[in-house]
Every structure is written in structure tokens, then in C-alpha cells.
C-alpha positions in Angstrom: 17.2 41.4 -2.6 20.4 43.3 -2.3 23.7 42.5 -3.7 25.2 42.2 -0.5 22.5 39.6 0.6 23.0 37.5 -2.2 26.7 37.4 -1.5 26.1 36.5 2.0 23.9 34.0 1.2 26.7 32.3 -1.1 28.9 32.5 1.9 26.8 30.9 4.1 25.9 28.0 1.9 29.7 27.9 1.2 30.1 27.7 5.2 27.2 25.4 5.3 29.1 23.0 3.2 32.8 23.4 4.2 31.9 22.8 7.8 31.0 19.3 7.5 33.4 18.7 4.9 36.6 19.6 7.2 35.7 16.0 8.5 37.5 14.8 5.4 40.9 16.7 6.0 41.3 16.2 9.8 41.0 13.4 12.2 37.5 12.9 13.9 38.3 14.4 17.0 35.9 16.3 19.3 37.6 19.7 18.5 37.0 19.2 14.8 33.4 17.1 14.9 31.9 19.7 17.2 32.3 22.6 15.1 31.7 20.7 11.9 28.3 19.4 13.0 27.3 23.0 14.4 28.3 24.8 11.4 25.9 22.7 9.2 23.4 25.4 10.7 24.7 27.8 8.1 23.3 26.1 5.1 19.8 26.8 6.1 20.8 30.4 6.5 21.9 30.7 3.4 18.9 29.4 2.0 16.8 31.8 4.4 19.1 34.5 3.2 17.7 33.9 -0.3 14.2 34.9 0.6 13.2 38.5 0.9 12.4 38.6 4.7 14.5 41.0 7.0 14.4 38.6 9.5 16.9 36.5 7.5 19.2 39.4 7.8 19.1 39.4 11.5 19.4 35.5 11.7 22.6 36.1 9.6 24.1 38.4 11.9 23.3 37.1 15.1 24.1 33.2 14.4 27.6 34.2 12.6 28.5 36.6 15.1 28.3 33.3 17.5 30.1 31.2 15.5 32.9 33.8 14.5 33.3 34.5 18.2 33.7 30.8 18.9 36.1 30.6 16.0 38.3 33.3 17.4 38.0 31.7 20.8 39.3 28.6 19.3 42.1 30.6 17.2 43.5 31.8 20.3 43.2 29.0 23.0 43.1 25.6 21.0 44.6 23.9 18.1 43.3 25.9 15.3 43.0 24.5 11.8 42.9 26.2 8.3 39.0 25.9 8.5 39.2 27.9 11.6 40.5 30.9 9.9 38.4 30.6 6.8 35.2 30.1 8.7 36.0 33.1 11.2 36.7 35.2 8.1 33.5 34.2 6.2 31.1 34.9 9.6 32.6 38.6 10.2 32.3 39.5 6.2 28.7 38.0 6.3 27.9 40.1 9.3 29.2 43.3 7.4 27.3 42.5 4.3 24.0 41.7 6.3 24.4 45.1 8.3 24.9 47.0 5.1 21.7 45.2 3.5 19.8 45.6 6.6 20.7 49.4 6.8 19.7 49.9 3.0 16.4 47.7 3.5 15.3 50.5 6.3 16.0 53.5 4.1 12.9 55.5 3.3 12.7 56.5 -0.1 12.5 60.1 -1.0 9.8 61.3 -3.3 
């Protein structure tokens, strides 16, 4: 398991905790509740990244891409919170780390 994958796993675990935690800081409105509940999927993704399966890297690229796109859409069109910016940043950092780890895992060692 690469260093990039371990960092991405840690960020996904953090995101999986901070998504529902935002309900402690903001009113329980649909604009906060829906991303908080949807973001709980990131915790299992973080656990999956701690395995050696390449599929974990693919999942950790696709799902944060969807979440990050949603966060950016919220930042641009709705009333964003500090968590919106934080989670968008985590999503795009994880995507970069996982793409790097996936590319490194496909390299053929030279003899």
C-alpha cells in the first residue's frame, strides 16, 4: 500500500466523521442534513482504502468526484458553510492521491 493511499484513507475517514459532525454546528435544515448524511459513505471508503484492492482506489476516485462536484455546486449556488469548502478540498486531494497511487500500482517493474 502506497503512502498516497494511506493519506487518502485517513482523509476519507476524517471526512466520514466530519460530514455528520456538521449537524452539531449548524441548524438541522435540509441544506445541512442531506450532505451530512450522504457524506457518511466516506468512512467505509476510507476503510476500503486500507486494503490492498485496486478497486478501492477506483471507488475513492469516483465517489469523491461526485461529492466534490456537489460541494462545488453548493459553494457556487447555495449558502455554503465552512464544511462545504473543507469537504470539497478533501475530495479533490483524495482524487489526486488515488490517481497517483493507481498509476504507480500499474507500473511494471523493470528487471
